[in-house]
Every structure is written in structure tokens, then in C-alpha cells.
C-alpha positions, -999 to +999 in steps of 0.1 A: +002-001+002+014+030-011+013+064+012+008+094-006+016+129+018-013+154+022+010+178+003+013+157-023-023+151-028-034+189-028-006+192-054-022+166-077-055+182-070-045+214-077-027+202-112-061+186-122-080+216-114-057+239-133-052+216-163-090+222-168-088+259-174-056+277-170-066+312-181-093+317-157-072+303-128-070+328-099-086+356-119-093+373-088-054+375-077-032+403-098-010+392-121+019+396-094+014+385-060+029+386-027+039+362-001+005+363+016-015+357-016+005+329-026+001+312+007-038+313+001-035+302-038-013+270-027-044+261-005-033+280+028+004+266+032+023+277+057+045+311+056+076+290+061+070+267+035+060+295+012+095+312+019+115+281+013+096+272-022+110+308-030+143+304-015+151+272-033+140+287-067+115+259-069+087+285-073+099+314-096+099+346-082+117+382-082+131+398-050+125+432-044+147+441-016+137+420+015+105+410-003+093+385-028+069+389-058+056+360-076+039+361-114+007+344-114+017+326-140+048+312-124+026+298-096+002+281-124+032+265-140+043+254-105+013+238-101+011+219-132+044+216-137+046+228-173+055+259-190+025+281-192+040+305-220+041+275-244+005+267-238 
């Protein structure tokens, strides 16, 4: 029996939803989000995990001074595992 972590299940769920309609995903958010908005988009992940994703480069972002700005397309790319610009 394979055990799947809850974060992996959440990621798979997001990928499935996003693949259905990439262009309208997260329409209520601006084109560039901050860390708090990112946390909400990713299902309420912890602040520590959000910063870990950004600092590691796993989720592409722009760092301005001490703050991070994340293009919404990069969030969608991270969730789907593919290049949104190519779609």
C-alpha cells in the first residue's frame, strides 16, 4: 500500500483543476502576487513553506529588496509542472 502525503495530494488536486482551465485560474488575484496571496493560492500553506519554495527556486519569483513578488503565471507553472508560456 502506497502512502501519499497530504501536500502531494493537494498538489495533484491543484494540477487537475488547473489543467481544466489555465487561463481563468486565480482570476481574482493580480498578475503579480505577494507571499500572503501565494499562501492562499496554494491552499493555505505555512509561511515557512512558502518562503522555502521561493528561496530554493522551486517556485520562480522576483526578489525586490527583502520582499518577494511572484508572477501568477509562475504559480500556475509550478502547480501544473509545465511551461505556461508554451501553452
